[in-house]
Structure formats: structure tokens, C-alpha cells
PASE-331598 format. One record per atom (N, C-alpha, C, O, CB): atom name; x negated, y, z. Coordinates in steps of 0.05 Angstrom, whole numbers, plus 5000, padded with zeros to 4 digits. Glycine has a CB too. Layout:
% PASE-331598
<atom=CA; px=X; py=Y; pz=Z>
...
% end
This chain:
% PASE-331598
<atom=N; px=4043; py=3850; pz=2845>
<atom=CA; px=4067; py=3862; pz=2845>
<atom=C; px=4085; py=3860; pz=2868>
<atom=O; px=4102; py=3877; pz=2866>
<atom=CB; px=4080; py=3854; pz=2825>
<atom=N; px=4088; py=3847; pz=2888>
<atom=CA; px=4113; py=3843; pz=2911>
<atom=C; px=4095; py=3838; pz=2932>
<atom=O; px=4107; py=3828; pz=2951>
<atom=CB; px=4138; py=3818; pz=2907>
<atom=N; px=4064; py=3841; pz=2936>
<atom=CA; px=4047; py=3856; pz=2948>
<atom=C; px=4045; py=3890; pz=2947>
<atom=O; px=4030; py=3905; pz=2959>
<atom=CB; px=4028; py=3846; pz=2940>
<atom=N; px=4065; py=3893; pz=2930>
<atom=CA; px=4051; py=3925; pz=2918>
<atom=C; px=4089; py=3937; pz=2928>
<atom=O; px=4092; py=3954; pz=2945>
<atom=CB; px=4035; py=3927; pz=2863>
<atom=N; px=4103; py=3930; pz=2921>
<atom=CA; px=4137; py=3930; pz=2935>
<atom=C; px=4133; py=3939; pz=2961>
<atom=O; px=4138; py=3958; pz=2975>
<atom=CB; px=4154; py=3897; pz=2939>
<atom=N; px=4118; py=3912; pz=2961>
<atom=CA; px=4119; py=3902; pz=2999>
<atom=C; px=4104; py=3935; pz=3009>
<atom=O; px=4092; py=3939; pz=3031>
<atom=CB; px=4089; py=3860; pz=3012>
<atom=N; px=4105; py=3941; pz=3003>
<atom=CA; px=4069; py=3966; pz=3017>
<atom=C; px=4082; py=3992; pz=3011>
<atom=O; px=4082; py=4009; pz=3028>
<atom=CB; px=4027; py=3966; pz=2991>
<atom=N; px=4095; py=3998; pz=2986>
<atom=CA; px=4115; py=4019; pz=2982>
<atom=C; px=4144; py=4014; pz=3001>
<atom=O; px=4162; py=4031; pz=3000>
<atom=CB; px=4121; py=4019; pz=2950>
<atom=N; px=4144; py=3989; pz=3018>
<atom=CA; px=4186; py=3997; pz=3028>
<atom=C; px=4167; py=3990; pz=3056>
<atom=O; px=4176; py=3975; pz=3073>
<atom=CB; px=4228; py=3964; pz=3014>
<atom=N; px=4152; py=3996; pz=3058>
<atom=CA; px=4130; py=3998; pz=3098>
<atom=C; px=4127; py=4037; pz=3091>
<atom=O; px=4136; py=4051; pz=3109>
<atom=CB; px=4074; py=3968; pz=3100>
<atom=N; px=4116; py=4049; pz=3071>
<atom=CA; px=4111; py=4072; pz=3066>
<atom=C; px=4134; py=4087; pz=3065>
<atom=O; px=4134; py=4112; pz=3065>
<atom=CB; px=4096; py=4073; pz=3047>
<atom=N; px=4166; py=4067; pz=3064>
<atom=CA; px=4187; py=4095; pz=3053>
<atom=C; px=4200; py=4086; pz=3076>
<atom=O; px=4223; py=4093; pz=3073>
<atom=CB; px=4209; py=4098; pz=3019>
<atom=N; px=4198; py=4076; pz=3095>
<atom=CA; px=4206; py=4065; pz=3127>
<atom=C; px=4190; py=4079; pz=3145>
<atom=O; px=4201; py=4086; pz=3166>
<atom=CB; px=4200; py=4031; pz=3133>
<atom=N; px=4164; py=4086; pz=3140>
<atom=CA; px=4149; py=4101; pz=3158>
<atom=C; px=4156; py=4130; pz=3142>
<atom=O; px=4144; py=4142; pz=3160>
<atom=CB; px=4115; py=4090; pz=3162>
<atom=N; px=4164; py=4149; pz=3126>
<atom=CA; px=4170; py=4167; pz=3113>
<atom=C; px=4198; py=4173; pz=3126>
<atom=O; px=4202; py=4197; pz=3131>
<atom=CB; px=4167; py=4162; pz=3085>
<atom=N; px=4212; py=4162; pz=3131>
<atom=CA; px=4234; py=4165; pz=3134>
<atom=C; px=4243; py=4162; pz=3164>
<atom=O; px=4263; py=4174; pz=3172>
<atom=CB; px=4244; py=4149; pz=3116>
<atom=N; px=4226; py=4144; pz=3183>
<atom=CA; px=4222; py=4155; pz=3206>
<atom=C; px=4221; py=4174; pz=3214>
<atom=O; px=4238; py=4189; pz=3223>
<atom=CB; px=4210; py=4150; pz=3213>
<atom=N; px=4189; py=4178; pz=3207>
<atom=CA; px=4183; py=4215; pz=3203>
<atom=C; px=4203; py=4232; pz=3202>
<atom=O; px=4216; py=4237; pz=3222>
<atom=CB; px=4170; py=4225; pz=3177>
<atom=N; px=4206; py=4241; pz=3186>
<atom=CA; px=4236; py=4246; pz=3179>
<atom=C; px=4264; py=4246; pz=3197>
<atom=O; px=4281; py=4263; pz=3198>
<atom=CB; px=4240; py=4229; pz=3161>
<atom=N; px=4264; py=4224; pz=3208>
<atom=CA; px=4288; py=4234; pz=3232>
<atom=C; px=4281; py=4239; pz=3256>
<atom=O; px=4293; py=4244; pz=3276>
<atom=CB; px=4309; py=4215; pz=3239>
<atom=N; px=4255; py=4237; pz=3248>
<atom=CA; px=4246; py=4240; pz=3287>
<atom=C; px=4235; py=4276; pz=3279>
<atom=O; px=4228; py=4292; pz=3296>
<atom=CB; px=4205; py=4209; pz=3306>
<atom=N; px=4236; py=4279; pz=3260>
<atom=CA; px=4238; py=4314; pz=3261>
<atom=C; px=4260; py=4344; pz=3256>
<atom=O; px=4262; py=4368; pz=3263>
<atom=CB; px=4221; py=4317; pz=3244>
<atom=N; px=4275; py=4319; pz=3236>
<atom=CA; px=4306; py=4326; pz=3238>
<atom=C; px=4320; py=4335; pz=3283>
<atom=O; px=4329; py=4354; pz=3295>
<atom=CB; px=4323; py=4285; pz=3220>
<atom=N; px=4313; py=4309; pz=3288>
<atom=CA; px=4323; py=4302; pz=3311>
<atom=C; px=4318; py=4314; pz=3349>
<atom=O; px=4331; py=4320; pz=3369>
<atom=CB; px=4316; py=4277; pz=3306>
<atom=N; px=4275; py=4312; pz=3333>
<atom=CA; px=4272; py=4332; pz=3355>
<atom=C; px=4260; py=4297; pz=3369>
<atom=O; px=4236; py=4301; pz=3367>
<atom=CB; px=4309; py=4355; pz=3370>
<atom=N; px=4261; py=4288; pz=3373>
<atom=CA; px=4255; py=4261; pz=3376>
<atom=C; px=4224; py=4240; pz=3373>
<atom=O; px=4214; py=4235; pz=3352>
<atom=CB; px=4272; py=4255; pz=3359>
<atom=N; px=4218; py=4233; pz=3390>
<atom=CA; px=4181; py=4209; pz=3383>
<atom=C; px=4188; py=4176; pz=3393>
<atom=O; px=4213; py=4173; pz=3395>
<atom=CB; px=4143; py=4222; pz=3416>
<atom=N; px=4181; py=4165; pz=3396>
<atom=CA; px=4181; py=4136; pz=3405>
<atom=C; px=4176; py=4155; pz=3437>
<atom=O; px=4172; py=4176; pz=3448>
<atom=CB; px=4151; py=4108; pz=3388>
<atom=N; px=4182; py=4127; pz=3438>
<atom=CA; px=4178; py=4124; pz=3476>
<atom=C; px=4186; py=4156; pz=3490>
<atom=O; px=4173; py=4164; pz=3510>
<atom=CB; px=4135; py=4116; pz=3486>
<atom=N; px=4211; py=4176; pz=3476>
<atom=CA; px=4233; py=4203; pz=3488>
<atom=C; px=4262; py=4170; pz=3492>
<atom=O; px=4268; py=4149; pz=3480>
<atom=CB; px=4243; py=4244; pz=3449>
<atom=N; px=4276; py=4193; pz=3525>
<atom=CA; px=4286; py=4174; pz=3537>
<atom=C; px=4310; py=4180; pz=3526>
<atom=O; px=4312; py=4202; pz=3537>
<atom=CB; px=4283; py=4171; pz=3565>
<atom=N; px=4334; py=4179; pz=3511>
<atom=CA; px=4350; py=4190; pz=3506>
<atom=C; px=4390; py=4177; pz=3528>
<atom=O; px=4397; py=4156; pz=3538>
<atom=CB; px=4343; py=4187; pz=3472>
<atom=N; px=4400; py=4199; pz=3527>
<atom=CA; px=4423; py=4192; pz=3539>
<atom=C; px=4446; py=4195; pz=3529>
<atom=O; px=4449; py=4213; pz=3512>
<atom=CB; px=4425; py=4201; pz=3557>
<atom=N; px=4469; py=4178; pz=3538>
<atom=CA; px=4481; py=4181; pz=3516>
<atom=C; px=4498; py=4167; pz=3530>
<atom=O; px=4492; py=4147; pz=3542>
<atom=CB; px=4470; py=4174; pz=3490>
<atom=N; px=4533; py=4182; pz=3531>
<atom=CA; px=4556; py=4165; pz=3538>
<atom=C; px=4561; py=4134; pz=3534>
<atom=O; px=4550; py=4124; pz=3514>
<atom=CB; px=4575; py=4177; pz=3526>
<atom=N; px=4574; py=4121; pz=3547>
<atom=CA; px=4581; py=4093; pz=3525>
<atom=C; px=4612; py=4075; pz=3548>
<atom=O; px=4617; py=4067; pz=3571>
<atom=CB; px=4538; py=4061; pz=3521>
<atom=N; px=4624; py=4077; pz=3520>
<atom=CA; px=4638; py=4065; pz=3554>
<atom=C; px=4651; py=4073; pz=3587>
<atom=O; px=4661; py=4058; pz=3604>
<atom=CB; px=4619; py=4055; pz=3563>
<atom=N; px=4647; py=4109; pz=3587>
<atom=CA; px=4656; py=4122; pz=3600>
<atom=C; px=4639; py=4110; pz=3625>
<atom=O; px=4648; py=4106; pz=3648>
<atom=CB; px=4685; py=4123; pz=3598>
<atom=N; px=4615; py=4106; pz=3617>
<atom=CA; px=4589; py=4107; pz=3632>
<atom=C; px=4563; py=4128; pz=3620>
<atom=O; px=4571; py=4140; pz=3600>
<atom=CB; px=4579; py=4075; pz=3632>
<atom=N; px=4541; py=4134; pz=3625>
<atom=CA; px=4523; py=4131; pz=3610>
<atom=C; px=4494; py=4108; pz=3604>
<atom=O; px=4485; py=4094; pz=3621>
<atom=CB; px=4519; py=4152; pz=3614>
<atom=N; px=4487; py=4110; pz=3580>
<atom=CA; px=4468; py=4092; pz=3585>
<atom=C; px=4439; py=4104; pz=3574>
<atom=O; px=4439; py=4114; pz=3551>
<atom=CB; px=4477; py=4064; pz=3573>
<atom=N; px=4417; py=4103; pz=3587>
<atom=CA; px=4393; py=4110; pz=3573>
<atom=C; px=4371; py=4100; pz=3553>
<atom=O; px=4351; py=4090; pz=3562>
<atom=CB; px=4384; py=4115; pz=3588>
<atom=N; px=4374; py=4102; pz=3532>
<atom=CA; px=4353; py=4093; pz=3513>
<atom=C; px=4321; py=4083; pz=3515>
<atom=O; px=4314; py=4105; pz=3508>
<atom=CB; px=4351; py=4113; pz=3499>
<atom=N; px=4297; py=4069; pz=3518>
<atom=CA; px=4279; py=4089; pz=3513>
<atom=C; px=4269; py=4090; pz=3485>
<atom=O; px=4262; py=4067; pz=3480>
<atom=CB; px=4259; py=4086; pz=3531>
<atom=N; px=4262; py=4115; pz=3455>
<atom=CA; px=4265; py=4102; pz=3437>
<atom=C; px=4238; py=4080; pz=3429>
<atom=O; px=4216; py=4077; pz=3440>
<atom=CB; px=4272; py=4121; pz=3419>
<atom=N; px=4253; py=4064; pz=3405>
<atom=CA; px=4220; py=4043; pz=3399>
<atom=C; px=4217; py=4040; pz=3375>
<atom=O; px=4202; py=4023; pz=3367>
<atom=CB; px=4217; py=4009; pz=3409>
<atom=N; px=4237; py=4065; pz=3350>
<atom=CA; px=4239; py=4065; pz=3334>
<atom=C; px=4265; py=4087; pz=3317>
<atom=O; px=4283; py=4098; pz=3330>
<atom=CB; px=4236; py=4042; pz=3335>
<atom=N; px=4261; py=4090; pz=3287>
<atom=CA; px=4271; py=4117; pz=3285>
<atom=C; px=4284; py=4116; pz=3250>
<atom=O; px=4269; py=4105; pz=3234>
<atom=CB; px=4243; py=4142; pz=3292>
<atom=N; px=4306; py=4125; pz=3241>
<atom=CA; px=4301; py=4116; pz=3212>
<atom=C; px=4340; py=4128; pz=3217>
<atom=O; px=4358; py=4129; pz=3234>
<atom=CB; px=4286; py=4073; pz=3200>
<atom=N; px=4329; py=4136; pz=3177>
<atom=CA; px=4348; py=4149; pz=3165>
<atom=C; px=4353; py=4144; pz=3140>
<atom=O; px=4337; py=4128; pz=3130>
<atom=CB; px=4345; py=4170; pz=3167>
<atom=N; px=4373; py=4154; pz=3125>
<atom=CA; px=4396; py=4145; pz=3092>
<atom=C; px=4409; py=4159; pz=3098>
<atom=O; px=4422; py=4170; pz=3116>
<atom=CB; px=4414; py=4116; pz=3083>
<atom=N; px=4399; py=4159; pz=3065>
<atom=CA; px=4413; py=4189; pz=3054>
<atom=C; px=4432; py=4183; pz=3026>
<atom=O; px=4430; py=4165; pz=3009>
<atom=CB; px=4385; py=4215; pz=3043>
<atom=N; px=4441; py=4193; pz=3028>
<atom=CA; px=4462; py=4190; pz=2995>
<atom=C; px=4476; py=4203; pz=2995>
<atom=O; px=4485; py=4210; pz=3016>
<atom=CB; px=4479; py=4169; pz=2986>
<atom=N; px=4488; py=4216; pz=2968>
<atom=CA; px=4515; py=4234; pz=2958>
<atom=C; px=4522; py=4237; pz=2975>
<atom=O; px=4510; py=4249; pz=2993>
<atom=CB; px=4536; py=4226; pz=2943>
<atom=N; px=4553; py=4227; pz=2978>
<atom=CA; px=4569; py=4234; pz=2996>
<atom=C; px=4562; py=4229; pz=3040>
<atom=O; px=4579; py=4227; pz=3057>
<atom=CB; px=4595; py=4215; pz=2982>
<atom=N; px=4532; py=4229; pz=3044>
<atom=CA; px=4528; py=4217; pz=3086>
<atom=C; px=4496; py=4209; pz=3087>
<atom=O; px=4476; py=4202; pz=3073>
<atom=CB; px=4554; py=4175; pz=3098>
<atom=N; px=4502; py=4213; pz=3103>
<atom=CA; px=4461; py=4219; pz=3124>
<atom=C; px=4464; py=4216; pz=3148>
<atom=O; px=4471; py=4232; pz=3165>
<atom=CB; px=4442; py=4255; pz=3126>
<atom=N; px=4458; py=4193; pz=3150>
<atom=CA; px=4460; py=4171; pz=3178>
<atom=C; px=4422; py=4173; pz=3193>
<atom=O; px=4403; py=4181; pz=3180>
<atom=CB; px=4471; py=4127; pz=3162>
<atom=N; px=4422; py=4167; pz=3209>
<atom=CA; px=4403; py=4167; pz=3236>
<atom=C; px=4407; py=4144; pz=3245>
<atom=O; px=4430; py=4136; pz=3249>
<atom=CB; px=4408; py=4189; pz=3258>
<atom=N; px=4389; py=4133; pz=3250>
<atom=CA; px=4387; py=4095; pz=3274>
<atom=C; px=4370; py=4117; pz=3280>
<atom=O; px=4362; py=4137; pz=3267>
<atom=CB; px=4374; py=4049; pz=3264>
<atom=N; px=4366; py=4104; pz=3310>
<atom=CA; px=4350; py=4111; pz=3338>
<atom=C; px=4361; py=4086; pz=3352>
<atom=O; px=4382; py=4083; pz=3366>
<atom=CB; px=4358; py=4144; pz=3355>
<atom=N; px=4333; py=4061; pz=3342>
<atom=CA; px=4336; py=4050; pz=3368>
<atom=C; px=4319; py=4040; pz=3385>
<atom=O; px=4296; py=4037; pz=3376>
<atom=CB; px=4348; py=4036; pz=3367>
<atom=N; px=4324; py=4031; pz=3420>
<atom=CA; px=4312; py=4028; pz=3430>
<atom=C; px=4318; py=4008; pz=3464>
<atom=O; px=4336; py=3993; pz=3472>
<atom=CB; px=4304; py=4050; pz=3425>
<atom=N; px=4300; py=4014; pz=3471>
<atom=CA; px=4307; py=3987; pz=3501>
<atom=C; px=4323; py=4014; pz=3507>
<atom=O; px=4326; py=4037; pz=3500>
<atom=CB; px=4276; py=3971; pz=3533>
<atom=N; px=4335; py=3985; pz=3531>
<atom=CA; px=4361; py=4008; pz=3538>
<atom=C; px=4349; py=3990; pz=3577>
<atom=O; px=4347; py=3967; pz=3582>
<atom=CB; px=4411; py=3999; pz=3517>
<atom=N; px=4344; py=4015; pz=3594>
<atom=CA; px=4351; py=4018; pz=3621>
<atom=C; px=4365; py=3993; pz=3625>
<atom=O; px=4379; py=3982; pz=3609>
<atom=CB; px=4367; py=4042; pz=3629>
<atom=N; px=4357; py=3984; pz=3655>
<atom=CA; px=4377; py=3973; pz=3669>
<atom=C; px=4388; py=3992; pz=3690>
<atom=O; px=4385; py=4016; pz=3691>
<atom=CB; px=4368; py=3948; pz=3680>
<atom=N; px=4404; py=3974; pz=3708>
<atom=CA; px=4418; py=3998; pz=3737>
<atom=C; px=4392; py=3998; pz=3744>
<atom=O; px=4385; py=4020; pz=3735>
<atom=CB; px=4445; py=3987; pz=3767>
<atom=N; px=4373; py=3988; pz=3756>
<atom=CA; px=4359; py=3987; pz=3768>
<atom=C; px=4341; py=4028; pz=3773>
<atom=O; px=4336; py=4042; pz=3792>
<atom=CB; px=4346; py=3960; pz=3756>
<atom=N; px=4335; py=4032; pz=3737>
<atom=CA; px=4322; py=4046; pz=3728>
<atom=C; px=4293; py=4033; pz=3708>
<atom=O; px=4280; py=4044; pz=3690>
<atom=CB; px=4319; py=4061; pz=3748>
<atom=N; px=4292; py=4010; pz=3720>
<atom=CA; px=4268; py=4001; pz=3691>
<atom=C; px=4285; py=3991; pz=3664>
<atom=O; px=4308; py=3981; pz=3663>
<atom=CB; px=4243; py=3967; pz=3702>
<atom=N; px=4270; py=3998; pz=3646>
<atom=CA; px=4276; py=3995; pz=3619>
<atom=C; px=4268; py=3960; pz=3619>
<atom=O; px=4248; py=3949; pz=3628>
<atom=CB; px=4255; py=4020; pz=3596>
<atom=N; px=4292; py=3947; pz=3605>
<atom=CA; px=4296; py=3930; pz=3605>
<atom=C; px=4279; py=3902; pz=3575>
<atom=O; px=4256; py=3896; pz=3573>
<atom=CB; px=4322; py=3937; pz=3609>
<atom=N; px=4301; py=3894; pz=3560>
<atom=CA; px=4284; py=3883; pz=3541>
<atom=C; px=4311; py=3884; pz=3525>
<atom=O; px=4310; py=3869; pz=3505>
<atom=CB; px=4266; py=3853; pz=3548>
<atom=N; px=4334; py=3896; pz=3527>
<atom=CA; px=4358; py=3887; pz=3506>
<atom=C; px=4340; py=3917; pz=3483>
<atom=O; px=4326; py=3938; pz=3486>
<atom=CB; px=4406; py=3893; pz=3522>
<atom=N; px=4350; py=3904; pz=3467>
<atom=CA; px=4340; py=3933; pz=3444>
<atom=C; px=4383; py=3944; pz=3443>
<atom=O; px=4402; py=3934; pz=3456>
<atom=CB; px=4317; py=3915; pz=3392>
<atom=N; px=4384; py=3952; pz=3434>
<atom=CA; px=4400; py=3974; pz=3434>
<atom=C; px=4408; py=4003; pz=3416>
<atom=O; px=4405; py=4025; pz=3427>
<atom=CB; px=4394; py=3980; pz=3453>
<atom=N; px=4414; py=4001; pz=3398>
<atom=CA; px=4421; py=4023; pz=3367>
<atom=C; px=4445; py=4063; pz=3374>
<atom=O; px=4469; py=4062; pz=3379>
<atom=CB; px=4453; py=3990; pz=3338>
<atom=N; px=4430; py=4086; pz=3373>
<atom=CA; px=4455; py=4100; pz=3369>
<atom=C; px=4454; py=4115; pz=3332>
<atom=O; px=4440; py=4127; pz=3317>
<atom=CB; px=4457; py=4126; pz=3398>
<atom=N; px=4481; py=4102; pz=3333>
<atom=CA; px=4481; py=4123; pz=3296>
<atom=C; px=4496; py=4151; pz=3301>
<atom=O; px=4511; py=4159; pz=3318>
<atom=CB; px=4508; py=4104; pz=3263>
<atom=N; px=4480; py=4164; pz=3275>
<atom=CA; px=4491; py=4191; pz=3281>
<atom=C; px=4486; py=4190; pz=3267>
<atom=O; px=4463; py=4194; pz=3259>
<atom=CB; px=4490; py=4210; pz=3296>
<atom=N; px=4518; py=4181; pz=3248>
<atom=CA; px=4531; py=4197; pz=3218>
<atom=C; px=4548; py=4235; pz=3216>
<atom=O; px=4564; py=4248; pz=3229>
<atom=CB; px=4561; py=4174; pz=3210>
<atom=N; px=4532; py=4239; pz=3188>
<atom=CA; px=4547; py=4249; pz=3176>
<atom=C; px=4558; py=4261; pz=3149>
<atom=O; px=4543; py=4265; pz=3130>
<atom=CB; px=4546; py=4255; pz=3185>
<atom=N; px=4579; py=4266; pz=3149>
<atom=CA; px=4599; py=4255; pz=3118>
<atom=C; px=4589; py=4293; pz=3106>
<atom=O; px=4584; py=4315; pz=3117>
<atom=CB; px=4653; py=4243; pz=3127>
<atom=N; px=4590; py=4283; pz=3081>
<atom=CA; px=4570; py=4310; pz=3066>
<atom=C; px=4606; py=4325; pz=3067>
<atom=O; px=4626; py=4312; pz=3073>
<atom=CB; px=4546; py=4302; pz=3020>
<atom=N; px=4607; py=4354; pz=3060>
<atom=CA; px=4638; py=4365; pz=3053>
<atom=C; px=4629; py=4360; pz=3025>
<atom=O; px=4610; py=4345; pz=3019>
<atom=CB; px=4650; py=4401; pz=3063>
<atom=N; px=4643; py=4372; pz=3008>
<atom=CA; px=4648; py=4384; pz=2971>
<atom=C; px=4639; py=4412; pz=2977>
<atom=O; px=4634; py=4420; pz=2954>
<atom=CB; px=4686; py=4385; pz=2956>
<atom=N; px=4634; py=4432; pz=2995>
<atom=CA; px=4639; py=4458; pz=3006>
<atom=C; px=4608; py=4454; pz=2999>
<atom=O; px=4597; py=4471; pz=2986>
<atom=CB; px=4656; py=4466; pz=3038>
<atom=N; px=4598; py=4439; pz=3004>
<atom=CA; px=4554; py=4437; pz=3010>
<atom=C; px=4551; py=4426; pz=2985>
<atom=O; px=4564; py=4406; pz=2980>
<atom=CB; px=4534; py=4408; pz=3041>
<atom=N; px=4532; py=4437; pz=2963>
<atom=CA; px=4515; py=4418; pz=2948>
<atom=C; px=4497; py=4436; pz=2935>
<atom=O; px=4479; py=4428; pz=2920>
<atom=CB; px=4530; py=4400; pz=2927>
% end
């Protein structure tokens, strides 16, 4: 039973990753740019996921952060995109 549950968890995570990538239009290996603390941060996407509840949907994008010299480093950072459901939407 434990092996079956682990297999289901892996399949669910793969589905969440695919759905996140489809909704956001990003793929593994893409480079994302975001402002952070007044500077530009670049990440090479290594993992995507999402979570849905009645009140909110949030996406998580993990990636290797680029160094100042432009090469991908070893440091993994995450970008969270959070949407709260409005009471009007249902």
C-alpha cells in the first residue's frame, strides 16, 4: 500500500507541474526574470507546481539563480504567485 501511495503522489505532482506550466506558459529550462530588492533576478526553471483550495490558487516555480557573471549558479530560489479567490467568482 505504501508503494501505491508514493506512486500516486508522484503522479499527482507530475500533473500539478504540467498544469502549472500550461497555465503560466513556462517550461523547464526557461529563464524567468523578476525584480527583487531593487535588482533583477534571473532563474532557470527546474521545477513547477501548484496548489488549489477553495480560497486560493498558488503557483511555485523553482529555479537555479544566475550569478552576476551570467552563468547559472547552484543556488535554488522560488517564485510564488498567489491568487485569492473573490467571493464573486464561483
